[in-house]
PyMOL CGO cylinders between C-alpha atoms (Angstrom):
from pymol import cmd
from pymol.cgo import CYLINDER

trace = [
    CYLINDER, -36.74, -44.16, -33.63, -33.42, -44.67, -31.97, 0.3, 1, 1, 1, 1, 1, 1,
    CYLINDER, -33.42, -44.67, -31.97, -31.97, -41.37, -33.36, 0.3, 1, 1, 1, 1, 1, 1,
    CYLINDER, -31.97, -41.37, -33.36, -34.98, -39.47, -32.02, 0.3, 1, 1, 1, 1, 1, 1,
    CYLINDER, -34.98, -39.47, -32.02, -34.49, -40.92, -28.55, 0.3, 1, 1, 1, 1, 1, 1,
    CYLINDER, -34.49, -40.92, -28.55, -30.77, -40.01, -28.61, 0.3, 1, 1, 1, 1, 1, 1,
    CYLINDER, -30.77, -40.01, -28.61, -31.64, -36.36, -29.43, 0.3, 1, 1, 1, 1, 1, 1,
    CYLINDER, -31.64, -36.36, -29.43, -34.02, -36.20, -26.45, 0.3, 1, 1, 1, 1, 1, 1,
    CYLINDER, -34.02, -36.20, -26.45, -31.30, -37.39, -24.07, 0.3, 1, 1, 1, 1, 1, 1,
    CYLINDER, -31.30, -37.39, -24.07, -28.87, -34.77, -25.44, 0.3, 1, 1, 1, 1, 1, 1,
    CYLINDER, -28.87, -34.77, -25.44, -31.47, -32.02, -25.04, 0.3, 1, 1, 1, 1, 1, 1,
    CYLINDER, -31.47, -32.02, -25.04, -32.12, -33.06, -21.44, 0.3, 1, 1, 1, 1, 1, 1,
    CYLINDER, -32.12, -33.06, -21.44, -28.36, -33.13, -20.72, 0.3, 1, 1, 1, 1, 1, 1,
    CYLINDER, -28.36, -33.13, -20.72, -28.00, -29.64, -22.22, 0.3, 1, 1, 1, 1, 1, 1,
    CYLINDER, -28.00, -29.64, -22.22, -30.83, -28.29, -20.05, 0.3, 1, 1, 1, 1, 1, 1,
    CYLINDER, -30.83, -28.29, -20.05, -29.30, -29.88, -16.93, 0.3, 1, 1, 1, 1, 1, 1,
    CYLINDER, -29.30, -29.88, -16.93, -25.90, -28.42, -17.81, 0.3, 1, 1, 1, 1, 1, 1,
    CYLINDER, -25.90, -28.42, -17.81, -27.45, -24.96, -18.22, 0.3, 1, 1, 1, 1, 1, 1,
    CYLINDER, -27.45, -24.96, -18.22, -29.23, -25.27, -14.86, 0.3, 1, 1, 1, 1, 1, 1,
    CYLINDER, -29.23, -25.27, -14.86, -25.99, -26.26, -13.11, 0.3, 1, 1, 1, 1, 1, 1,
    CYLINDER, -25.99, -26.26, -13.11, -24.21, -23.36, -14.79, 0.3, 1, 1, 1, 1, 1, 1,
    CYLINDER, -24.21, -23.36, -14.79, -27.01, -20.97, -13.72, 0.3, 1, 1, 1, 1, 1, 1,
    CYLINDER, -27.01, -20.97, -13.72, -26.72, -22.18, -10.11, 0.3, 1, 1, 1, 1, 1, 1,
    CYLINDER, -26.72, -22.18, -10.11, -22.94, -21.67, -10.28, 0.3, 1, 1, 1, 1, 1, 1,
    CYLINDER, -22.94, -21.67, -10.28, -23.35, -18.12, -11.61, 0.3, 1, 1, 1, 1, 1, 1,
    CYLINDER, -23.35, -18.12, -11.61, -25.89, -17.30, -8.90, 0.3, 1, 1, 1, 1, 1, 1,
    CYLINDER, -25.89, -17.30, -8.90, -23.58, -18.59, -6.16, 0.3, 1, 1, 1, 1, 1, 1,
    CYLINDER, -23.58, -18.59, -6.16, -20.65, -16.70, -7.67, 0.3, 1, 1, 1, 1, 1, 1,
    CYLINDER, -20.65, -16.70, -7.67, -22.72, -13.51, -7.74, 0.3, 1, 1, 1, 1, 1, 1,
    CYLINDER, -22.72, -13.51, -7.74, -23.63, -13.85, -4.06, 0.3, 1, 1, 1, 1, 1, 1,
    CYLINDER, -23.63, -13.85, -4.06, -20.00, -14.50, -3.06, 0.3, 1, 1, 1, 1, 1, 1,
    CYLINDER, -20.00, -14.50, -3.06, -18.84, -11.51, -5.13, 0.3, 1, 1, 1, 1, 1, 1,
    CYLINDER, -18.84, -11.51, -5.13, -21.44, -9.19, -3.55, 0.3, 1, 1, 1, 1, 1, 1,
    CYLINDER, -21.44, -9.19, -3.55, -20.49, -10.33, -0.03, 0.3, 1, 1, 1, 1, 1, 1,
    CYLINDER, -20.49, -10.33, -0.03, -16.77, -9.91, -0.66, 0.3, 1, 1, 1, 1, 1, 1,
    CYLINDER, -16.77, -9.91, -0.66, -17.36, -6.43, -2.10, 0.3, 1, 1, 1, 1, 1, 1,
    CYLINDER, -17.36, -6.43, -2.10, -19.23, -5.39, 1.07, 0.3, 1, 1, 1, 1, 1, 1,
    CYLINDER, -19.23, -5.39, 1.07, -16.42, -6.79, 3.25, 0.3, 1, 1, 1, 1, 1, 1,
    CYLINDER, -16.42, -6.79, 3.25, -13.76, -4.96, 1.23, 0.3, 1, 1, 1, 1, 1, 1,
    CYLINDER, -13.76, -4.96, 1.23, -15.71, -1.70, 1.47, 0.3, 1, 1, 1, 1, 1, 1,
    CYLINDER, -15.71, -1.70, 1.47, -16.11, -2.05, 5.24, 0.3, 1, 1, 1, 1, 1, 1,
    CYLINDER, -16.11, -2.05, 5.24, -12.41, -2.86, 5.65, 0.3, 1, 1, 1, 1, 1, 1,
    CYLINDER, -12.41, -2.86, 5.65, -11.43, 0.18, 3.58, 0.3, 1, 1, 1, 1, 1, 1,
    CYLINDER, -11.43, 0.18, 3.58, -13.67, 2.42, 5.70, 0.3, 1, 1, 1, 1, 1, 1,
    CYLINDER, -13.67, 2.42, 5.70, -12.06, 1.09, 8.91, 0.3, 1, 1, 1, 1, 1, 1,
    CYLINDER, -12.06, 1.09, 8.91, -8.58, 1.62, 7.45, 0.3, 1, 1, 1, 1, 1, 1,
    CYLINDER, -8.58, 1.62, 7.45, -9.40, 5.20, 6.40, 0.3, 1, 1, 1, 1, 1, 1,
    CYLINDER, -9.40, 5.20, 6.40, -10.77, 5.99, 9.87, 0.3, 1, 1, 1, 1, 1, 1,
    CYLINDER, -10.77, 5.99, 9.87, -7.71, 4.47, 11.53, 0.3, 1, 1, 1, 1, 1, 1,
    CYLINDER, -7.71, 4.47, 11.53, -5.35, 6.52, 9.33, 0.3, 1, 1, 1, 1, 1, 1,
    CYLINDER, -5.35, 6.52, 9.33, -7.35, 9.69, 10.04, 0.3, 1, 1, 1, 1, 1, 1,
    CYLINDER, -7.35, 9.69, 10.04, -7.19, 9.03, 13.80, 0.3, 1, 1, 1, 1, 1, 1,
    CYLINDER, -7.19, 9.03, 13.80, -3.44, 8.47, 13.58, 0.3, 1, 1, 1, 1, 1, 1,
    CYLINDER, -3.44, 8.47, 13.58, -2.98, 11.70, 11.62, 0.3, 1, 1, 1, 1, 1, 1,
    CYLINDER, -2.98, 11.70, 11.62, -5.09, 13.59, 14.17, 0.3, 1, 1, 1, 1, 1, 1,
    CYLINDER, -5.09, 13.59, 14.17, -3.00, 12.22, 17.05, 0.3, 1, 1, 1, 1, 1, 1,
    CYLINDER, -3.00, 12.22, 17.05, 0.17, 13.38, 15.31, 0.3, 1, 1, 1, 1, 1, 1,
    CYLINDER, 0.17, 13.38, 15.31, -1.39, 16.78, 14.53, 0.3, 1, 1, 1, 1, 1, 1,
    CYLINDER, -1.39, 16.78, 14.53, -2.52, 17.25, 18.14, 0.3, 1, 1, 1, 1, 1, 1,
    CYLINDER, -2.52, 17.25, 18.14, 0.88, 16.25, 19.57, 0.3, 1, 1, 1, 1, 1, 1,
    CYLINDER, 0.88, 16.25, 19.57, 2.75, 18.60, 17.24, 0.3, 1, 1, 1, 1, 1, 1,
    CYLINDER, 2.75, 18.60, 17.24, 0.31, 21.42, 18.06, 0.3, 1, 1, 1, 1, 1, 1,
    CYLINDER, 0.31, 21.42, 18.06, 1.17, 20.98, 21.76, 0.3, 1, 1, 1, 1, 1, 1,
    CYLINDER, 1.17, 20.98, 21.76, 4.89, 20.69, 21.01, 0.3, 1, 1, 1, 1, 1, 1,
    CYLINDER, 4.89, 20.69, 21.01, 5.06, 23.88, 18.94, 0.3, 1, 1, 1, 1, 1, 1,
    CYLINDER, 5.06, 23.88, 18.94, 3.20, 25.77, 21.67, 0.3, 1, 1, 1, 1, 1, 1,
    CYLINDER, 3.20, 25.77, 21.67, 5.28, 24.50, 24.60, 0.3, 1, 1, 1, 1, 1, 1,
    CYLINDER, 5.28, 24.50, 24.60, 8.66, 25.05, 22.90, 0.3, 1, 1, 1, 1, 1, 1,
    CYLINDER, 8.66, 25.05, 22.90, 7.93, 28.74, 22.35, 0.3, 1, 1, 1, 1, 1, 1,
    CYLINDER, 7.93, 28.74, 22.35, 8.27, 31.32, 19.63, 0.3, 1, 1, 1, 1, 1, 1,
    CYLINDER, 8.27, 31.32, 19.63, 10.18, 30.33, 16.50, 0.3, 1, 1, 1, 1, 1, 1,
    CYLINDER, 10.18, 30.33, 16.50, 9.45, 26.60, 16.76, 0.3, 1, 1, 1, 1, 1, 1,
    CYLINDER, 9.45, 26.60, 16.76, 7.71, 24.86, 13.89, 0.3, 1, 1, 1, 1, 1, 1,
    CYLINDER, 7.71, 24.86, 13.89, 6.34, 21.37, 13.34, 0.3, 1, 1, 1, 1, 1, 1,
    CYLINDER, 6.34, 21.37, 13.34, 5.15, 19.66, 10.17, 0.3, 1, 1, 1, 1, 1, 1,
    CYLINDER, 5.15, 19.66, 10.17, 2.36, 17.11, 9.90, 0.3, 1, 1, 1, 1, 1, 1,
    CYLINDER, 2.36, 17.11, 9.90, 1.95, 14.69, 7.00, 0.3, 1, 1, 1, 1, 1, 1,
    CYLINDER, 1.95, 14.69, 7.00, -1.69, 13.55, 6.83, 0.3, 1, 1, 1, 1, 1, 1,
    CYLINDER, -1.69, 13.55, 6.83, -2.17, 9.86, 6.03, 0.3, 1, 1, 1, 1, 1, 1,
    CYLINDER, -2.17, 9.86, 6.03, -5.33, 8.66, 4.31, 0.3, 1, 1, 1, 1, 1, 1,
    CYLINDER, -5.33, 8.66, 4.31, -7.95, 11.20, 3.28, 0.3, 1, 1, 1, 1, 1, 1,
    CYLINDER, -7.95, 11.20, 3.28, -6.88, 14.87, 3.06, 0.3, 1, 1, 1, 1, 1, 1,
    CYLINDER, -6.88, 14.87, 3.06, -7.78, 16.81, 6.21, 0.3, 1, 1, 1, 1, 1, 1,
    CYLINDER, -7.78, 16.81, 6.21, -9.41, 20.19, 6.60, 0.3, 1, 1, 1, 1, 1, 1,
    CYLINDER, -9.41, 20.19, 6.60, -9.18, 22.46, 9.61, 0.3, 1, 1, 1, 1, 1, 1,
    CYLINDER, -9.18, 22.46, 9.61, -11.82, 24.80, 10.97, 0.3, 1, 1, 1, 1, 1, 1,
    CYLINDER, -11.82, 24.80, 10.97, -12.05, 27.05, 13.97, 0.3, 1, 1, 1, 1, 1, 1,
    CYLINDER, -12.05, 27.05, 13.97, -14.47, 29.23, 15.85, 0.3, 1, 1, 1, 1, 1, 1,
    CYLINDER, -14.47, 29.23, 15.85, -13.56, 32.90, 15.51, 0.3, 1, 1, 1, 1, 1, 1,
    CYLINDER, -13.56, 32.90, 15.51, -10.15, 33.07, 17.20, 0.3, 1, 1, 1, 1, 1, 1,
    CYLINDER, -10.15, 33.07, 17.20, -9.49, 30.71, 20.04, 0.3, 1, 1, 1, 1, 1, 1,
    CYLINDER, -9.49, 30.71, 20.04, -7.24, 27.97, 21.24, 0.3, 1, 1, 1, 1, 1, 1,
    CYLINDER, -7.24, 27.97, 21.24, -8.78, 24.96, 19.51, 0.3, 1, 1, 1, 1, 1, 1,
    CYLINDER, -8.78, 24.96, 19.51, -9.17, 23.69, 15.98, 0.3, 1, 1, 1, 1, 1, 1,
    CYLINDER, -9.17, 23.69, 15.98, -11.45, 21.04, 14.44, 0.3, 1, 1, 1, 1, 1, 1,
    CYLINDER, -11.45, 21.04, 14.44, -9.67, 18.41, 12.34, 0.3, 1, 1, 1, 1, 1, 1,
    CYLINDER, -9.67, 18.41, 12.34, -11.82, 16.63, 9.72, 0.3, 1, 1, 1, 1, 1, 1,
    CYLINDER, -11.82, 16.63, 9.72, -10.57, 13.85, 7.44, 0.3, 1, 1, 1, 1, 1, 1,
    CYLINDER, -10.57, 13.85, 7.44, -13.04, 11.60, 5.64, 0.3, 1, 1, 1, 1, 1, 1,
    CYLINDER, -13.04, 11.60, 5.64, -15.68, 10.50, 8.17, 0.3, 1, 1, 1, 1, 1, 1,
    CYLINDER, -15.68, 10.50, 8.17, -13.46, 11.34, 11.15, 0.3, 1, 1, 1, 1, 1, 1,
    CYLINDER, -13.46, 11.34, 11.15, -13.75, 14.61, 13.08, 0.3, 1, 1, 1, 1, 1, 1,
    CYLINDER, -13.75, 14.61, 13.08, -12.00, 15.61, 16.31, 0.3, 1, 1, 1, 1, 1, 1,
    CYLINDER, -12.00, 15.61, 16.31, -11.02, 18.78, 18.11, 0.3, 1, 1, 1, 1, 1, 1,
    CYLINDER, -11.02, 18.78, 18.11, -7.48, 19.64, 19.23, 0.3, 1, 1, 1, 1, 1, 1,
    CYLINDER, -7.48, 19.64, 19.23, -6.78, 22.29, 21.81, 0.3, 1, 1, 1, 1, 1, 1,
    CYLINDER, -6.78, 22.29, 21.81, -3.70, 24.24, 22.82, 0.3, 1, 1, 1, 1, 1, 1,
    CYLINDER, -3.70, 24.24, 22.82, -2.67, 26.66, 25.56, 0.3, 1, 1, 1, 1, 1, 1,
    CYLINDER, -2.67, 26.66, 25.56, -1.55, 28.96, 22.73, 0.3, 1, 1, 1, 1, 1, 1,
    CYLINDER, -1.55, 28.96, 22.73, -3.87, 30.94, 20.50, 0.3, 1, 1, 1, 1, 1, 1,
    CYLINDER, -3.87, 30.94, 20.50, -4.31, 29.37, 17.06, 0.3, 1, 1, 1, 1, 1, 1,
    CYLINDER, -4.31, 29.37, 17.06, -4.45, 31.19, 13.74, 0.3, 1, 1, 1, 1, 1, 1,
    CYLINDER, -4.45, 31.19, 13.74, -5.53, 29.29, 10.62, 0.3, 1, 1, 1, 1, 1, 1,
    CYLINDER, -5.53, 29.29, 10.62, -3.90, 30.59, 7.46, 0.3, 1, 1, 1, 1, 1, 1,
    CYLINDER, -3.90, 30.59, 7.46, -5.45, 27.83, 5.33, 0.3, 1, 1, 1, 1, 1, 1,
    CYLINDER, -5.45, 27.83, 5.33, -8.90, 26.23, 5.22, 0.3, 1, 1, 1, 1, 1, 1,
    CYLINDER, -8.90, 26.23, 5.22, -8.51, 24.00, 2.15, 0.3, 1, 1, 1, 1, 1, 1,
    CYLINDER, -8.51, 24.00, 2.15, -8.26, 20.22, 2.64, 0.3, 1, 1, 1, 1, 1, 1,
    CYLINDER, -8.26, 20.22, 2.64, -4.63, 19.16, 2.56, 0.3, 1, 1, 1, 1, 1, 1,
    CYLINDER, -4.63, 19.16, 2.56, -2.25, 16.27, 3.20, 0.3, 1, 1, 1, 1, 1, 1,
    CYLINDER, -2.25, 16.27, 3.20, 0.35, 18.56, 4.81, 0.3, 1, 1, 1, 1, 1, 1,
    CYLINDER, 0.35, 18.56, 4.81, 0.22, 21.19, 7.55, 0.3, 1, 1, 1, 1, 1, 1,
    CYLINDER, 0.22, 21.19, 7.55, 2.92, 23.39, 9.03, 0.3, 1, 1, 1, 1, 1, 1,
    CYLINDER, 2.92, 23.39, 9.03, 2.44, 24.62, 12.59, 0.3, 1, 1, 1, 1, 1, 1,
    CYLINDER, 2.44, 24.62, 12.59, 4.66, 27.56, 13.54, 0.3, 1, 1, 1, 1, 1, 1,
    CYLINDER, 4.66, 27.56, 13.54, 4.81, 29.39, 16.85, 0.3, 1, 1, 1, 1, 1, 1,
    CYLINDER, 4.81, 29.39, 16.85, 5.00, 33.11, 16.09, 0.3, 1, 1, 1, 1, 1, 1,
    CYLINDER, 5.00, 33.11, 16.09, 5.21, 35.06, 19.35, 0.3, 1, 1, 1, 1, 1, 1,
    CYLINDER, 5.21, 35.06, 19.35, 2.96, 32.63, 21.21, 0.3, 1, 1, 1, 1, 1, 1,
    CYLINDER, 2.96, 32.63, 21.21, 0.39, 32.33, 18.40, 0.3, 1, 1, 1, 1, 1, 1,
    CYLINDER, 0.39, 32.33, 18.40, 0.33, 29.05, 16.46, 0.3, 1, 1, 1, 1, 1, 1,
    CYLINDER, 0.33, 29.05, 16.46, 0.00, 29.79, 12.76, 0.3, 1, 1, 1, 1, 1, 1,
    CYLINDER, 0.00, 29.79, 12.76, -1.17, 26.76, 10.78, 0.3, 1, 1, 1, 1, 1, 1,
    CYLINDER, -1.17, 26.76, 10.78, -0.53, 26.78, 7.04, 0.3, 1, 1, 1, 1, 1, 1,
]
cmd.load_cgo(trace, "trace")
């Protein structure tokens, strides 16, 4: 009878150990899910910040190339997501889109887009008062 009682205690201890382990796994799963959401949100904020910084640099160099006159060129290295440029037919402004960030940059000079593909690098060159962006 004593051996039978000992087996019952071991079985109960095994079930309790499994329950504790199940609770641990559940808690670990919740912590992992929460940390994944936080990491994703942080990455999104970082990407937006890098896109805003790249846009600021692009806009400043657009103004610089225009104000310094014909023959001047500026180069922009896009940080974060590749950027694409779009424009209404002709005009003096261009829309900069990188990831979830979109903004419009204007210039006193006319702007001519020679490229529409998303890129991490743009060259802005003043050719006779027209800014050609490649």
